[in-house]
C-alpha positions in Angstrom: 0.0 0.2 0.1 1.4 3.5 -1.2 1.8 5.9 1.6 -0.2 9.0 1.2 2.6 11.0 0.3 3.2 8.7 -2.6 -0.4 8.8 -3.7 -0.4 12.8 -4.0 3.0 12.9 -5.6 2.0 10.6 -8.3 -1.3 12.4 -8.6 0.6 15.7 -9.5 3.5 14.0 -11.5 1.2 12.3 -13.7 -2.1 14.0 -13.8 -3.9 16.4 -16.4 -3.5 19.0 -13.9 0.5 18.8 -13.7 2.2 22.3 -13.7 4.2 23.2 -16.3 8.1 24.5 -15.7 8.2 28.1 -14.7 6.1 30.2 -12.3 3.2 28.2 -10.4 1.3 30.2 -7.8 -1.0 28.3 -5.3 -4.3 29.4 -4.3 -3.8 29.0 -0.3 -6.8 29.2 1.8 -4.9 27.4 5.0 -7.8 24.3 4.8 -6.7 20.8 4.7 -6.6 20.8 1.0 -5.0 24.1 -0.2 -2.4 23.2 2.9 -1.4 19.7 1.2 -1.3 21.3 -2.6 0.9 23.8 -1.2 3.5 21.3 0.8 3.0 18.9 -2.1 4.1 21.2 -4.6 7.0 22.3 -2.2 8.4 18.8 -1.9 8.0 18.3 -6.0 9.2 21.9 -6.4 12.5 20.7 -8.3 11.4 17.8 -9.8 9.0 19.8 -11.7 11.0 22.6 -12.3 8.2 25.2 -10.6 9.3 28.8 -9.0 6.4 28.2 -6.2 4.6 30.9 -4.7 1.3 31.3 -2.7 -1.6 33.9 -2.6 -4.4 34.1 0.5 -7.4 36.0 -0.7 -9.1 37.5 2.6 -12.5 37.9 1.5 -13.8 40.4 4.2 -16.3 37.9 5.8 -15.9 35.6 9.2 -14.1 38.2 11.3 -11.4 37.2 13.4 -11.5 33.6 11.9 -10.6 35.2 8.8 -7.8 36.9 10.3 -6.5 33.7 12.2 -6.5 31.9 8.7 -4.3 34.8 6.9 -2.1 34.7 9.9 -1.7 30.5 9.5 -0.9 31.0 5.8 1.5 33.6 6.3 3.6 31.7 8.8 3.4 28.7 6.9 4.7 30.1 3.9 7.4 32.0 6.2 8.6 28.4 7.7 9.3 26.9 4.2 10.6 30.5 2.3 7.7 30.4 0.0 6.9 34.0 -1.1 3.4 34.7 0.2 0.9 37.5 -0.6 -2.2 38.5 1.1 -5.2 40.0 -1.0 -7.8 41.7 0.6 -11.6 41.8 -1.2 -15.2 43.0 -0.1 -17.2 40.0 -0.9 -20.4 41.3 1.1 -20.0 44.9 -0.7 -19.9 43.2 -4.2 -22.7 40.9 -3.3 -24.6 43.6 -2.3 -24.0 46.0 -5.0 -24.4 43.0 -7.7 -27.3 41.0 -6.3 -24.9 37.9 -5.6 -25.1 35.2 -2.8 -22.0 35.7 -0.7 -20.7 32.2 -2.0 -21.2 33.6 -6.0 -19.4 36.5 -5.1 -16.6 35.1 -2.9 -16.1 32.7 -6.0 -15.8 35.5 -8.6 -13.6 38.1 -6.7 -11.2 35.2 -5.5 -10.7 33.9 -9.1 -10.0 37.8 -9.9 -7.7 38.6 -6.9 -5.9 35.7 -8.1 -5.3 36.5 -11.7 -4.2 40.0 -10.6 -2.0 39.0 -7.8 -0.2 36.0 -10.3 0.0 37.9 -13.5 1.7 35.4 -14.9 2.5 31.6 -15.0 0.1 29.0 -13.5 -2.6 29.2 -10.8 -2.8 26.1 -8.8 -6.1 25.2 -6.8 -6.8 22.5 -4.5 -10.2 21.0 -6.1 -10.0 17.0 -5.3 -12.0 14.3 -6.0 -15.1 14.9 -3.6 -15.1 18.4 -4.9 -15.3 16.8 -8.4 -18.2 14.7 -8.0 -20.2 17.4 -5.9 -19.9 19.5 -8.8 -21.1 17.0 -11.2 -24.2 16.4 -9.0 -24.6 20.0 -8.3 -25.0 20.5 -12.0 -27.3 17.4 -12.3 -29.9 18.7 -9.9 -29.8 22.3 -11.6 -30.7 20.4 -15.1 -27.0 21.3 -16.5 -26.0 19.7 -19.8 -22.9 18.3 -20.7 -21.0 21.5 -20.1 -22.1 21.2 -16.5 -21.6 17.4 -16.2 -18.0 17.7 -16.9 -17.7 18.6 -13.4 -14.4 20.5 -12.6 -11.8 20.6 -15.4 -8.1 19.6 -14.6 -7.2 22.5 -16.7 -9.3 25.8 -17.0 -7.0 28.5 -18.7 -4.1 29.5 -16.3 -6.2 27.5 -13.5 -4.7 23.8 -13.0 -6.2 21.7 -10.5 -3.1 18.7 -9.7 -5.3 16.8 -6.9 -8.5 16.2 -8.7 -8.1 12.6 -8.6 -7.2 12.6 -4.9 -9.8 11.4 -2.2 -10.2 13.5 0.9 -8.8 10.8 3.4 -5.6 10.8 1.4 -5.2 14.4 1.8 -5.9 14.2 5.6 -3.5 11.4 5.8 -0.7 13.3 3.9 -1.2 16.1 6.2 -0.9 13.6 9.2 2.3 11.8 7.7 4.0 15.4 7.2 3.0 16.5 10.6 1.2 19.9 9.3 -1.6 21.2 10.7 -4.4 23.6 8.8 -7.1 25.9 9.8 -11.0 24.7 9.4 -13.7 27.2 7.6 -16.6 27.3 10.2 -18.8 27.6 7.1 -17.9 24.5 5.4 -20.2 23.0 8.5 -23.3 24.6 8.0 -26.1 23.4 5.9 -26.7 27.1 4.4 -24.8 25.9 1.3 -26.4 23.5 -1.3 -22.6 22.1 -1.6 -22.5 21.9 1.8 -25.9 19.7 1.9 -24.3 17.5 -0.8 -21.4 16.9 0.8 -22.4 16.4 4.4 -25.7 14.3 3.4 -26.0 13.1 0.1 -22.2 11.9 -0.7 -21.9 9.5 2.4 -25.0 7.6 1.0 -23.7 7.2 -2.5 -20.3 6.2 -0.9 -22.4 3.8 1.2 -24.3 2.6 -1.7 -20.9 2.3 -3.9 -17.5 2.6 -2.4 -16.1 3.6 -5.8 -18.9 6.1 -6.5 -16.1 9.1 -6.9 -14.4 6.9 -9.5 -17.4 6.3 -11.5 -18.5 9.8 -11.3 -15.0 11.0 -12.3 -15.2 8.5 -15.4 -18.7 9.3 -16.5 -17.5 13.0 -16.0 -14.4 12.5 -18.2 -17.0 10.7 -21.0 -18.9 13.5 -21.2 -16.0 16.3 -21.1 -14.9 14.3 -24.5 -18.5 14.5 -26.2 -18.5 18.2 -25.0 -15.0 19.2 -26.6 -16.1 17.7 -30.1 -19.5 19.4 -29.9 -18.0 22.6 -28.9 -15.4 22.4 -31.7 -18.2 21.9 -34.2 -20.0 25.0 -32.7 -16.6 27.2 -33.0 -16.6 26.3 -36.8 -20.2 27.1 -37.0 -20.0 30.4 -34.9 -17.0 31.6 -37.1 -19.0 30.9 -40.4 -22.6 32.4 -39.1 -20.8 35.5 -37.8 -21.7 38.7 -39.9 -18.0 40.3 -40.6 -19.5 43.7 -38.8 -20.2 41.3 -36.0 -23.6 42.2 -35.3 -25.6 38.8 -36.6 -25.5 35.2 -36.9 -26.5 34.1 -40.3 -27.5 30.6 -41.7 -27.8 28.9 -38.3 -30.9 26.2 -39.3 -28.1 24.3 -41.4 -26.7 23.2 -38.0 -28.0 20.4 -35.6 -29.5 21.9 -32.4 -26.9 20.8 -29.9 -24.2 22.8 -32.0 -26.9 25.7 -32.4 -27.5 25.9 -28.5 -23.6 26.2 -28.2 -23.2 28.9 -30.7 -26.0 30.9 -29.0 -23.7 30.4 -25.5 -20.4 31.6 -27.6 -22.0 34.5 -28.9 -23.3 35.3 -25.2 -19.7 35.0 -24.2 -17.9 36.8 -26.2 -20.3 39.6 -26.2 -18.9 43.2 -25.3 -20.8 43.2 -22.0 -21.4 39.5 -21.4 -24.1 38.4 -19.1 -23.0 38.1 -15.4 -25.2 34.9 -15.3 -25.4 31.4 -16.8 -28.7 31.8 -19.1 -31.0 29.0 -18.8 -32.2 26.3 -20.6 -35.2 27.5 -21.2 -33.4 30.6 -22.2 -31.5 28.6 -24.9 -34.7 26.9 -26.1 -36.6 30.4 -26.6 -33.8 31.9 -28.5 -33.9 28.5 -30.5 -37.1 28.9 -31.2 -37.1 32.4 -32.4 -34.4 31.2 -35.0 -36.4 28.4 -36.3 -39.6 30.7 -36.4 -37.3 33.4 -37.9 -38.4 36.0 -36.2 -39.1 36.7 -32.1 -37.3 38.7 -29.2 -36.0 37.0 -26.4 -35.1 39.2 -22.8 -32.0 37.8 -21.7 -31.4 39.9 -18.8 -32.1 43.5 -17.6 -30.5 44.9 -20.8 -29.5 41.9 -23.3 -31.8 40.3 -25.6 -31.7 38.1 -28.6 -33.9 38.9 -31.3 -34.4 36.7 -34.4 -35.4 38.8 -37.9 -35.4 37.9 -41.5 -33.3 34.6 -40.3 -30.9 36.6 -39.0 -29.9 36.1 -34.9 -28.9 39.3 -32.9 -27.4 39.2 -29.7 -27.5 42.8 -28.2 -26.7 44.9 -25.5 -29.7 47.9 -25.3 -27.2 50.9 -26.5 -28.3 54.5 -27.5 -25.4 57.3 -29.1 -26.5 60.4 -27.1 -23.7 62.9 -28.0 -21.9 63.2 -31.2 -18.5 61.5 -31.8 -15.7 63.0 -34.0 -14.5 60.6 -36.4 -10.6 59.8 -36.2 -8.4 57.8 -38.7 -8.2 54.3 -37.5 -10.7 52.5 -34.9 -13.8 54.6 -34.2 -15.2 52.5 -31.2 -18.5 54.0 -30.9 -20.7 51.0 -30.3 -19.9 47.9 -27.9 -20.0 44.9 -30.5 -18.9 46.8 -34.0 -16.3 49.4 -34.7 -16.1 51.7 -38.1 -12.1 51.4 -39.4 -11.6 54.6 -41.1 -8.5 54.8 -43.3 -7.4 58.1 -45.6 -5.2 57.3 -48.6 -4.4 58.4 -52.2 -6.5 57.1 -54.9 -3.8 55.3 -56.6 -3.6 53.4 -53.5 -7.1 51.5 -54.8 -7.4 49.5 -58.0 -10.4 50.4 -59.9 -12.3 47.0 -59.2 -11.8 47.5 -55.6 -12.9 50.9 -56.1 -15.9 49.6 -57.4 -16.7 47.2 -54.5 -16.4 50.1 -52.2 -18.4 52.6 -53.9 -20.8 52.9 -50.8 -18.1 53.5 -48.5 -15.7 55.5 -50.4 -15.7 59.5 -49.8 -13.8 62.3 -51.1 -12.2 63.6 -47.9 -11.5 66.9 -49.6 -15.1 67.6 -49.8 -15.8 67.1 -46.5 -16.8 70.3 -44.7 -15.4 70.8 -41.1 -15.0 68.0 -38.6 -16.5 64.7 -39.6 -18.5 62.9 -36.7 -20.6 60.4 -36.1 -24.4 60.6 -34.7 -27.7 59.0 -34.4 -29.8 59.5 -37.5 -32.6 62.6 -36.8 -36.1 61.9 -38.1 -35.5 65.1 -40.6 -32.2 63.9 -42.0 -32.0 63.6 -45.8 -29.6 62.7 -47.9 -28.8 62.8 -51.9 -27.2 59.4 -52.9 -25.4 59.5 -56.0 -26.9 59.4 -59.6 -30.1 61.1 -58.3 -31.3 64.8 -58.2 -33.5 64.6 -55.2 -32.6 64.0 -51.7 -35.0 61.4 -49.8 -35.3 60.9 -46.0 -32.6 58.9 -44.4 -34.8 57.5 -42.1 -37.2 55.9 -44.9 -33.9 54.6 -46.7 -32.9 52.7 -43.2 -36.1 51.2 -42.8 -36.2 49.9 -46.3 -32.6 48.3 -46.3 -31.7 47.4 -42.8 -33.2 44.9 -40.4 -34.6 46.2 -37.3 -32.2 45.3 -34.8 -29.4 46.9 -36.7 -30.8 50.3 -36.9 -29.7 51.4 -33.5 -26.1 51.0 -34.1 -25.7 52.1 -37.6 -22.8 54.2 -37.9 -23.7 57.5 -39.8 -21.2 60.0 -40.7 -22.2 63.6 -40.6 -20.2 67.0 -41.4 -21.1 70.9 -40.9 -23.5 70.3 -44.1 -25.3 67.2 -42.9 -25.2 63.3 -43.5 -22.2 62.2 -46.0 -22.4 58.8 -45.3 -24.5 55.9 -43.3 -23.5 52.1 -43.3 -25.9 49.8 -45.5 -27.1 52.9 -47.4 -23.8 54.8 -48.9 -22.3 57.9 -49.4 -23.9 61.4 -50.3 -23.4 62.4 -53.9 -21.5 65.6 -53.1 -18.7 63.9 -51.6 -18.4 61.1 -54.1 -14.6 60.7 -55.7 -14.0 62.0 -58.9 -10.9 62.5 -61.5 -9.5 65.3 -59.2 -9.6 63.4 -55.9 -6.6 63.8 -54.0 -7.5 61.9 -50.5 -9.8 59.4 -50.3 -11.6 58.4 -47.0 -12.3 54.4 -46.8 -15.1 53.4 -43.9 -15.0 49.7 -42.5 -17.3 47.9 -40.5 -15.7 45.7 -38.4 -16.3 43.4 -35.2 -15.0 44.9 -32.2 -12.4 43.3 -30.4 -12.8 42.8 -26.7 
């Protein structure tokens, strides 16, 4: 029978969460799990080739008990010569401001603090096999799909979890073998948290039914993770193929299977300029899919985020209104959250004849612009005379005829001292059309904004 030290060392050295050589920062709460992880990484630091550090996040809750934990962590690191940082966050204030539970707010602020305190290398978290199984059950009870039933991943961005295959009793046995103590978080013993109830009441029943329950749950999660990875890769391809270059709408979604479409919706929400603070429910995703299948419909996803299907195109949008004029500048003009207008000014000979023809609707004679050009929203009285016409029309009427409703509020419209000179999707004003005497050409390109 292996010692607990051998068990933990083997897990760290051979598992999917093995630290890469270089900087490795352990998230150190002072509890049994994080103490065992930090000590194990310290013992293996030369073999792993890591520069080991530790960060303790003080959440601003639990009063003197939290101060005790911080002092324990500082003392532990001092004894072993491990560089240590203490970071303080105000969880109660954040939870109140964002209407979150203390547990959710603490988790969010903790990971943000770790990312800030450890800007380089990997961050090691001390989740173990029991945490993994509890997470699978927690998501199962919530009705999650495969994404949630993967449980805790051994790697997630810069976060690694070297002890994910190790059971709690081995962690406690390791600390006992090493003669090291740890601190207890009193909130772990209350029944206020659903995870605590799963840990205290449900997991013992499952283990009594089958002592190998943790291993079996982990194996199921691993299978589901492989299936999810395949579907996610397909969704990434579909997302890239469907997203309009302007970053506004998703076209042609119905050619893909429903499981892929549902993941595309999630990708779009995650990549918005202002991503949702909540996970959309399965019911929300189903409502979005129904709108896509019907070709029209609006689904409110949060206070200011909505999904809207129009003419077979799906838009995920944050409500936005351009209130003040914005002066145009050469380069990127970031006016709306999801799109930008890239303006370049060049000599006419920089454009081939065919390229110029393709860009007729967005190519202006820069020297014919009167005053400083600027962007603003369309007013009801705005008019434009398009090239080849000897009369003006209401710009609003042109927009209503040619632009889908979900795109109208975020159209880039350029004005000078005399009025509208260019409107995205509509074209340029005849008075700024380039000709044989043009010396400087302005080209306006609409692109998806990079977050």
